[in-house]
PASE-107614 format. One record per residue (C-alpha): x, y, z; chain; residue number from 1; residue in three letters. Coordinates in Angstrom, 1 decimal. Layout:
N
X|Y|Z|A|NUM|ala
...
// end
This chain:
108
106.8|291.2|113.2|A|1|met
106.7|293.2|110.1|A|2|glu
105.9|296.8|110.1|A|3|thr
105.9|299.8|108.0|A|4|asn
107.8|302.7|108.9|A|5|ser
105.9|306.2|109.1|A|6|leu
108.7|308.1|109.8|A|7|asn
112.1|308.0|110.4|A|8|glu
112.9|310.7|112.1|A|9|thr
110.4|313.1|112.7|A|10|asn
111.5|315.7|114.7|A|11|asp
108.0|316.7|115.5|A|12|ser
107.5|313.9|117.6|A|13|leu
108.1|314.8|121.1|A|14|pro
110.9|312.7|123.2|A|15|asn
109.7|310.2|125.8|A|16|val
111.3|310.1|129.1|A|17|arg
111.2|306.0|130.4|A|18|leu
113.1|304.4|133.4|A|19|his
115.5|307.5|133.4|A|20|asp
116.1|306.6|129.2|A|21|val
115.3|309.6|127.1|A|22|asp
114.0|308.4|123.9|A|23|cys
112.2|309.8|120.8|A|24|arg
109.3|308.0|119.1|A|25|ile
109.6|305.9|116.0|A|26|leu
106.2|305.6|114.4|A|27|met
105.1|303.0|112.3|A|28|gln
102.1|300.7|111.2|A|29|arg
101.6|297.0|112.0|A|30|tyr
101.8|294.9|109.0|A|31|glu
98.5|292.9|110.3|A|32|leu
95.7|295.2|110.7|A|33|gly
97.5|298.4|109.7|A|34|asn
97.6|299.9|113.4|A|35|arg
100.0|302.1|114.8|A|36|ile
102.9|301.1|116.6|A|37|arg
105.4|303.0|118.9|A|38|leu
108.7|302.1|119.2|A|39|gln
111.1|303.9|122.0|A|40|leu
114.5|304.5|120.9|A|41|ile
117.4|305.9|123.4|A|42|ala
119.1|308.9|122.2|A|43|ile
121.7|308.8|123.1|A|44|asp
123.1|305.5|121.2|A|45|asp
119.9|305.1|118.9|A|46|glu
119.1|301.7|120.2|A|47|val
115.5|300.2|120.2|A|48|pro
114.6|300.8|124.1|A|49|tyr
111.5|299.8|124.3|A|50|ala
107.9|298.9|122.2|A|51|cys
105.4|300.9|123.6|A|52|ala
102.4|299.2|121.4|A|53|thr
100.8|295.7|121.2|A|54|val
98.7|294.7|118.2|A|55|asn
95.9|292.9|119.2|A|56|val
93.9|291.3|116.0|A|57|pro
90.4|291.4|116.5|A|58|gly
90.0|294.1|118.7|A|59|val
88.0|297.2|117.6|A|60|glu
89.2|300.5|117.9|A|61|leu
88.6|304.3|117.0|A|62|ala
91.0|304.9|114.1|A|63|ala
92.7|307.1|116.5|A|64|asp
93.5|304.7|119.4|A|65|glu
96.3|302.1|120.0|A|66|ile
96.7|299.0|122.5|A|67|leu
99.6|300.3|125.1|A|68|ile
102.1|297.6|126.6|A|69|lys
102.1|298.7|130.9|A|70|asp
103.8|295.2|131.7|A|71|trp
106.7|293.5|132.3|A|72|ser
109.7|296.1|131.6|A|73|glu
107.3|298.0|129.8|A|74|asn
105.8|299.4|133.3|A|75|gln
105.4|303.1|133.6|A|76|gly
105.4|303.1|129.5|A|77|val
101.5|304.7|129.8|A|78|leu
102.7|307.6|131.9|A|79|ala
105.6|308.5|130.2|A|80|ala
103.3|308.8|127.0|A|81|leu
101.1|310.4|128.8|A|82|val
103.4|313.1|130.3|A|83|ala
104.5|313.7|127.0|A|84|ala
101.4|314.5|125.4|A|85|gly
101.3|311.6|123.1|A|86|val
98.6|309.6|124.4|A|87|ile
95.4|310.2|126.4|A|88|lys
94.7|307.2|128.7|A|89|asp
90.8|305.8|127.9|A|90|thr
90.6|304.1|131.4|A|91|gly
89.7|301.4|128.8|A|92|arg
92.0|297.6|128.9|A|93|thr
91.7|294.6|126.7|A|94|val
92.5|291.2|127.7|A|95|pro
96.2|290.2|125.7|A|96|thr
96.7|286.8|127.0|A|97|gly
97.8|286.6|130.7|A|98|arg
97.3|290.2|131.6|A|99|thr
95.6|293.3|129.4|A|100|glu
96.9|296.4|127.7|A|101|ala
95.6|299.7|128.3|A|102|asn
93.4|301.6|125.1|A|103|val
95.1|305.1|124.8|A|104|ala
93.7|308.0|122.3|A|105|lys
96.6|308.8|120.3|A|106|leu
97.7|313.1|120.5|A|107|leu
100.5|313.0|118.0|A|108|ile
// end
């Protein structure tokens, strides 16, 4: 998965707490489709902790919408991003193989 960086260190983005780990947000773009990708980086050791988004080519989204990966090890990421004011849950989902991704409006 290749990405284009939008910001390497952007202090204006809020921190997110996921599974008792404080994270900063690294905002990038997926190469395929040029959609926003949100990577959560653990603040204490600067190690990637979770990729909060998923890219599903062919799914139509508004310019300010992203797909949230809220399953498996990412369970809880949707609520954490909503609580941090990063996204708004639209209540819509799209199929991603065996599960579904949540469509969210990006607020940052």
